[in-house]
C-alpha positions as CSV (number, residue, x, y, z in Angstrom):
1,M,-105.1,82.4,-78.5
2,K,-105.0,78.6,-78.8
3,I,-101.1,78.7,-78.4
4,K,-101.6,80.7,-75.2
5,H,-104.2,78.0,-73.8
6,L,-101.9,75.3,-74.7
7,I,-98.9,76.8,-73.0
8,A,-101.0,77.5,-69.9
9,A,-102.3,73.8,-69.9
10,L,-98.6,72.7,-70.2
11,A,-97.6,74.9,-67.4
12,A,-100.4,73.7,-65.2
13,S,-99.7,70.0,-66.0
14,S,-95.9,70.6,-65.2
15,T,-97.0,72.2,-61.8
16,L,-99.2,69.2,-61.2
17,G,-96.5,66.8,-62.1
18,A,-94.0,68.5,-59.7
19,G,-96.7,68.0,-56.9
20,I,-96.9,64.4,-57.7
21,A,-93.1,64.0,-57.5
22,F,-93.5,64.5,-53.6
23,A,-96.4,61.9,-53.4
24,A,-95.8,58.6,-51.6
25,D,-93.5,56.2,-53.7
26,T,-94.1,52.4,-53.5
27,Y,-91.0,50.1,-53.5
28,K,-91.2,46.2,-54.2
29,I,-88.9,44.2,-52.1
30,D,-86.3,42.4,-54.2
31,P,-86.3,38.9,-53.1
32,S,-83.0,38.0,-54.4
33,H,-81.4,40.9,-52.5
34,T,-83.4,40.7,-49.2
35,Y,-82.7,38.2,-46.4
36,P,-84.0,38.6,-42.8
37,S,-81.5,36.9,-40.7
38,F,-81.6,36.3,-36.9
39,E,-79.2,35.1,-34.1
40,A,-80.0,33.4,-30.8
41,D,-78.2,31.9,-28.0
42,H,-77.3,28.2,-28.0
43,M,-76.9,27.0,-24.5
44,G,-74.7,30.0,-23.6
45,I,-71.8,28.4,-25.5
46,S,-72.3,29.7,-29.1
47,V,-74.8,32.0,-31.0
48,W,-76.7,30.3,-33.8
49,R,-77.5,32.3,-36.9
50,G,-79.9,31.7,-39.6
51,K,-81.8,33.4,-42.3
52,F,-85.0,33.0,-44.5
53,N,-84.3,32.7,-48.0
54,K,-87.8,33.9,-49.4
55,T,-89.3,37.3,-48.6
56,E,-91.6,39.4,-50.5
57,G,-93.5,42.6,-49.8
58,T,-93.7,46.4,-50.2
59,V,-92.5,49.6,-48.6
60,V,-94.2,52.9,-49.1
61,L,-92.3,56.2,-48.4
62,D,-93.8,59.7,-48.4
63,R,-90.6,61.8,-48.3
64,E,-92.6,65.1,-48.1
65,K,-94.7,64.1,-45.1
66,K,-91.9,62.0,-43.8
67,T,-93.7,58.9,-43.2
68,G,-94.6,55.5,-44.8
69,S,-95.6,52.0,-44.4
70,I,-94.1,48.4,-44.5
71,D,-95.9,45.2,-45.5
72,I,-93.5,42.1,-45.5
73,V,-94.2,38.5,-45.8
74,I,-91.5,35.9,-44.9
75,D,-91.7,32.3,-46.1
76,T,-90.8,30.4,-42.9
77,T,-90.4,27.1,-44.9
78,S,-87.2,28.9,-46.2
79,V,-85.6,29.0,-42.9
80,D,-81.9,28.2,-43.4
81,F,-79.2,27.8,-40.7
82,G,-76.6,26.3,-42.9
83,H,-77.2,23.0,-41.1
84,E,-79.8,20.5,-42.5
85,G,-80.7,19.2,-39.3
86,M,-81.3,22.4,-37.7
87,N,-83.4,23.4,-40.7
88,G,-85.5,20.4,-40.3
89,H,-85.9,21.0,-36.5
90,A,-86.8,24.7,-37.0
91,K,-89.7,23.7,-39.2
92,K,-91.3,21.5,-36.5
93,A,-94.2,22.4,-34.3
94,D,-92.0,23.5,-31.4
95,M,-90.2,26.2,-33.4
96,F,-91.8,27.8,-36.4
97,D,-94.5,25.1,-37.1
98,V,-94.3,25.7,-40.8
99,A,-97.1,23.2,-41.5
100,Q,-99.6,25.5,-39.7
101,F,-97.9,28.8,-40.0
102,P,-96.0,28.9,-43.4
103,T,-95.5,32.7,-43.2
104,A,-94.4,35.4,-40.7
105,T,-95.2,39.0,-41.4
106,F,-94.1,42.6,-40.4
107,K,-96.5,45.4,-41.0
108,A,-95.9,49.0,-40.1
109,K,-98.1,52.0,-40.6
110,S,-95.6,54.4,-39.4
111,I,-91.9,55.3,-40.5
112,K,-90.2,57.8,-38.7
113,F,-87.5,60.0,-40.2
114,T,-84.6,62.0,-38.9
115,G,-84.2,64.9,-41.4
116,D,-84.9,63.3,-44.8
117,V,-83.7,59.8,-43.9
118,P,-86.0,57.0,-42.6
119,T,-84.6,55.8,-39.2
120,S,-87.2,53.5,-37.6
121,A,-90.4,51.7,-38.1
122,D,-93.0,50.8,-35.4
123,G,-95.0,47.9,-36.4
124,E,-96.3,44.4,-35.6
125,L,-94.4,41.2,-36.0
126,T,-96.5,38.1,-36.5
127,I,-95.0,34.6,-36.0
128,R,-97.0,31.3,-35.3
129,G,-100.2,33.5,-35.4
130,V,-99.1,35.6,-32.6
131,T,-98.8,39.4,-33.2
132,K,-96.7,41.7,-31.0
133,P,-95.3,45.2,-31.4
134,L,-91.9,45.5,-32.7
135,T,-89.8,48.5,-33.6
136,L,-87.1,48.1,-36.3
137,N,-84.3,50.3,-36.4
138,I,-83.2,51.6,-39.8
139,N,-79.3,52.0,-39.4
140,K,-78.4,52.7,-43.0
141,F,-80.6,53.9,-46.0
142,K,-79.6,54.9,-49.3
143,C,-81.4,55.2,-52.8
144,I,-79.7,55.3,-56.0
145,E,-80.6,54.9,-59.8
146,H,-80.0,51.3,-60.6
147,P,-77.2,51.0,-63.3
148,M,-79.1,48.2,-65.3
149,T,-82.7,49.0,-64.8
150,K,-82.4,52.9,-64.8
151,R,-85.0,52.8,-62.0
152,E,-84.6,54.1,-58.3
153,V,-83.6,51.4,-55.9
154,C,-83.4,51.8,-52.2
155,G,-81.5,49.5,-49.7
156,A,-81.4,49.5,-46.0
157,D,-79.7,47.7,-43.0
158,V,-82.4,47.1,-40.4
159,T,-82.2,45.6,-36.8
160,G,-84.5,44.7,-34.1
161,V,-84.8,42.5,-31.0
162,F,-87.7,40.3,-29.9
163,N,-88.5,37.6,-27.3
164,R,-89.3,34.3,-29.0
165,G,-91.1,33.1,-26.0
166,D,-93.6,35.8,-26.7
167,Y,-94.4,33.9,-30.0
168,G,-94.6,30.5,-28.5
169,I,-91.2,29.3,-29.4
170,N,-90.2,28.1,-26.1
171,V,-88.0,25.1,-27.0
172,G,-84.9,25.2,-24.8
173,L,-86.1,27.8,-22.4
174,P,-84.7,28.7,-20.0
175,R,-81.4,27.1,-20.9
176,F,-81.3,29.2,-24.1
177,S,-81.9,32.8,-23.9
178,P,-85.3,34.0,-25.4
179,E,-83.9,37.0,-27.0
180,V,-83.6,36.9,-30.7
181,K,-81.7,39.6,-32.7
182,L,-82.8,40.5,-36.2
183,A,-80.5,41.7,-38.9
184,I,-82.1,42.6,-42.4
185,Q,-80.6,43.4,-45.5
186,V,-83.3,44.8,-47.8
187,E,-83.3,46.3,-51.3
188,A,-86.5,47.4,-53.0
189,G,-87.3,48.8,-56.4
190,K,-89.5,51.7,-57.0
191,Q,-92.7,50.9,-58.8
């Protein structure tokens, strides 16, 4: 009798375990493989590109329910144009004002799927203390077992567009276009 109960208990626990496998998974952003970058017009004669070197956060995916959430924090003091003078100016009050606003955030409570693949996230971008809606398009998404850590790692190529004037970054307007294009390379490890 005891063996039958043990077998029944093991079967029940394996069934529960199977259900848990489809629960939401949390992924921690890998800061050494995640760099939000941006590009903006420079007087109509060139396009300036920069990135942020420090990012952290989490992504939660529920593949069964086809939804999820994103919570990202960007260290605005890590802005990098590859040009020291521009880096210094970008940190001043007329741009990112890093003394008062050392971080920017993106938070999404909804990730949309097409089939089994996440394809966009509707959320809110906060820069300089101003929060506005922003949709990020997930152009490429893939998960693999990391060859060294043996844990699942997911990566994505993400894009979006916003108006910097909406966030109080008005320097150079209207000579410079207010449109900013985002391109985010992101990798995150399953927790």
